[in-house]
C-alpha positions in Angstrom: 16.0 -18.1 -14.3 12.4 -16.8 -14.3 11.1 -13.5 -13.3 10.9 -13.4 -9.4 7.6 -11.5 -9.7 5.8 -14.0 -11.9 3.3 -15.0 -9.2 1.6 -13.0 -6.5 3.1 -15.3 -3.8 6.6 -14.2 -4.8 6.0 -10.5 -4.5 6.1 -8.1 -1.6 4.4 -4.7 -1.5 5.5 -2.0 1.0 3.2 0.8 2.0 5.8 3.3 3.2 5.8 5.4 6.4 4.5 8.5 4.7 1.6 6.7 3.1 -2.0 7.4 4.4 -4.7 5.3 2.9 -8.5 5.3 3.7 -10.8 2.8 2.2 -10.9 -0.9 1.2 -7.5 -2.5 0.6 -7.2 -5.8 -1.3 -3.9 -7.5 -2.1 -2.6 -10.9 -3.3 1.1 -10.5 -2.5 2.9 -10.2 0.8 2.2 -6.8 2.3 4.3 -4.7 4.8 2.4 -1.7 6.3 4.6 1.1 7.6 2.1 3.9 7.1 -1.4 4.6 8.2 -4.4 2.6 7.0 -8.1 3.2 7.8 -10.9 1.1 6.5 -10.7 -2.6 5.8 -8.0 -5.0 4.6 -8.6 -8.3 2.8 -5.5 -10.1 1.9 -4.7 -13.6 0.5 -1.1 -13.8 1.8 1.0 -12.7 4.8 0.4 -9.2 6.1 2.7 -7.4 8.5 1.9 -4.2 10.3 5.5 -2.9 10.9 6.6 -1.0 14.1 5.7 2.4 12.7 2.5 1.2 11.1 -0.9 2.3 12.3 -4.1 0.5 11.2 -7.7 1.3 12.1 -9.3 -1.5 10.2 -10.6 -5.1 10.3 -7.9 -7.3 8.7 -8.4 -10.7 7.0 -5.4 -12.6 5.7 -3.6 -16.0 5.7 -1.0 -14.9 8.2 -1.0 -11.6 10.2 2.0 -10.3 12.1 1.7 -7.1 14.2 4.6 -5.0 15.4 2.8 -1.7 15.3 -0.6 -0.5 16.3 -3.9 -2.1 15.2 -7.4 -1.1 16.2 -9.8 -3.6 14.7 -10.5 -7.3 14.4 -7.8 -9.7 13.1 -9.0 -12.8 11.2 -6.4 -15.2 9.9 -6.8 -18.5 8.1 -3.4 -19.8 9.5 -2.0 -17.6 12.3 -1.8 -14.3 14.1 1.5 -13.1 15.7 1.5 -10.2 18.1 5.1 -9.0 18.6 6.5 -7.3 21.8 6.2 -3.8 20.2 2.6 -4.3 19.2 -0.5 -2.5 20.5 -3.7 -4.3 19.5 -7.3 -3.3 20.4 -9.7 -5.8 18.8 -10.6 -9.5 18.6 -8.5 -12.2 17.1 -9.9 -15.1 15.1 -7.3 -17.7 14.0 -6.4 -21.3 14.6 -2.9 -20.3 15.9 -2.2 -17.2 18.0 1.0 -16.0 19.6 1.4 -13.0 21.8 4.9 -12.1 22.9 5.6 -10.8 26.4 5.5 -7.0 26.3 2.8 -6.7 23.7 -0.3 -4.8 24.6 -3.6 -6.6 23.7 -7.2 -5.7 24.5 -9.8 -8.0 23.1 -10.8 -11.6 22.9 -9.2 -14.6 21.1 -11.2 -17.3 19.3 -9.1 -20.1 18.0 -12.1 -22.2 17.0 -13.5 -19.7 14.5 -11.6 -21.2 11.5 -12.8 -24.7 12.3 -16.4 -23.4 12.7 -16.2 -21.7 9.3 -15.1 -25.0 7.8 -18.1 -26.7 9.5 -15.9 -28.9 11.8 -17.0 -27.6 15.2 -20.5 -26.7 16.2 -20.9 -23.4 18.0 -23.6 -22.9 20.6 -24.8 -19.7 22.0 -28.1 -18.2 23.0 -29.1 -17.4 19.4 -27.7 -20.5 17.7 -28.1 -23.4 20.0 -26.6 -26.7 19.1 -29.3 -29.2 18.1 -28.3 -32.8 18.6 -30.4 -35.6 16.9 -32.6 -37.5 19.2 -32.7 -41.3 19.2 -36.0 -42.5 17.8 -38.1 -44.5 20.3 -38.3 -48.2 19.5 -41.6 -49.1 17.8 -43.6 -52.0 19.4 -46.1 -54.1 17.6 -48.7 -56.5 19.1 
C-alpha cells in the first residue's frame, strides 16, 4: 500500500477557523477553508468554503463549493455549488452551477464562460462584436 499523500489530488488541506490569511493563495490539493481569507485564490482541485469560512477574494478552481461567506467572483472549470447556508456576493463563471434553496446570492451567472475560454462559443458585446464571414459575390465574365 502506497503513501496516500503521494499525489496532490489525494491530499486535503484545512485552513482552520482561527486562521486569518491575506494575500495570494495557490494550492494543488483539495482545500477546506474554515478561517478568513482576503486576497485571491488560485486552485487546481476542489475548494470548499466551510460554514464558518469567510472569503473576500476572487476564487479560481476546478470545483468550488460554498457553505460560508464569499465576497468576490467565483470561476470554476467544472462546477460551482452554493449550499443553503452560503452567502455569496459576486459573479459566477462555470459550466455547471447549483444554488440550493435558502442560499443568499447577489451577482450574475455566466455558464458560457468556460466554453468561450476554450474558443467554442463566440461572445458578442458592444466592444467585441461577432464578425461573421461574408459570402463572396460571384464573379461574372464576358
